C-alpha positions, 0 to 999 in steps of 0.5 A, a space after each residue: 934608853 928605856 927597857 922594854 919588857 913583854 910580860 904575859 898578861 895572864 901569867 906574869 913572869 916573876 923575874 920581870 916583875 921583880 926587875 920592874 920593881 927594882 926600877 920603880 924602887 930606883 926612882 924609875 918612871 914606868 909605863 904599865 897596862 891597867 884594866 882601862 889603859 896603859 898608865 905612867 907610874 912611880 914610886 909614891 915617895 919619889 919627887 924626882 920621878 913625880 916631876 918627871 911624869 909632870 913634865 911628860 904630861 905637861 901637868 900643873 900642881 892642880 892635877 889629881 894623881 892616883 894611887 893605884 892599889 892592890 886591895 882594900 886594905 891599901 885604900 884604908 891606909 891611904 884614905 879615910 873610908 867610912 862604912 857607906 864608902 867602904 860598901 861601894 869600894 867593896 862592890 865595885 873593886 877590882 874595876 875601872 873606877 877611880 874613887 876620890 877620898 879624903 886622904 890620910 897623913 900617909 899620903 905625900 902632900 905633894 900628891 894631894 889636891 892642893 885645896 881639898 886634901 884629897 887623893 884618887 884611888 883604884 884597884 885595877 882588874 889587871 894581873 900585871 899591875 896587881 902583881 907589880 904591887 904585890 911585889 912592891 908592897 905598896 901602891 904605885 903613883 899613877 896617872 893615865 898615859 895621855 899625852 899633851 893634846 891628846 884626848 885618849 890614852 896611848 894604847 900601843 906599847 911599841 908606839 909608846 917605846 918609840 915616843 917615850 924611850 928617852 923620857 921613861 925607864 921602862 915600858 911594859 908590853 902587857 898587850 892591848 888593855 883598852 883605851 877608855 879612862 876610868 869612871 871617877 866617883 867622888 866619895 868625899 860627901 855623903 852622896 856619891 858624885 860622878 865626876 867622870 863617866 868612863 869605863 866603869 858602869 856608873 848606874 849604881 852611883 
């Protein structure tokens, strides 16, 4: 049976943030809010938690996972960022974007695209998510909470709890946080490529 925390979206309770991080560090799978939709997350080095997320969403090995980061220094640790990419990242973070970049050796191999060795990274404009990562001290391995057969992410924390209470370790109720996925921008090559148009404005790319 999963735990259920109601965390204030603007002033998150430090005690609950700390408990959530303890669950992540112990290998738990958590549902948490971002600036676009709710996401499934776990410790980036935990293989069994990753496999649990794959089972929940019925994902194959080709799925691109995302490291949700606290700031640009996190991105620089886990991805190779040139000057052009850095300027774009600085101008559009935090925000509703996922950027695909070449990964550094800090990223566990099982999180990478099997052929391209790329990783998705993003910095959400959501206080709860940012506080979680600040307390954790590293990014959260994440994927949008879109159930098999659905086109849109789940939005209601109570519905999520009813559906996944035996599958995840924690559901964080952070209020309504949208239901549109991020815009995905590939920054691997010299010219940015819009892979998916979502919540973020793509007019600059």
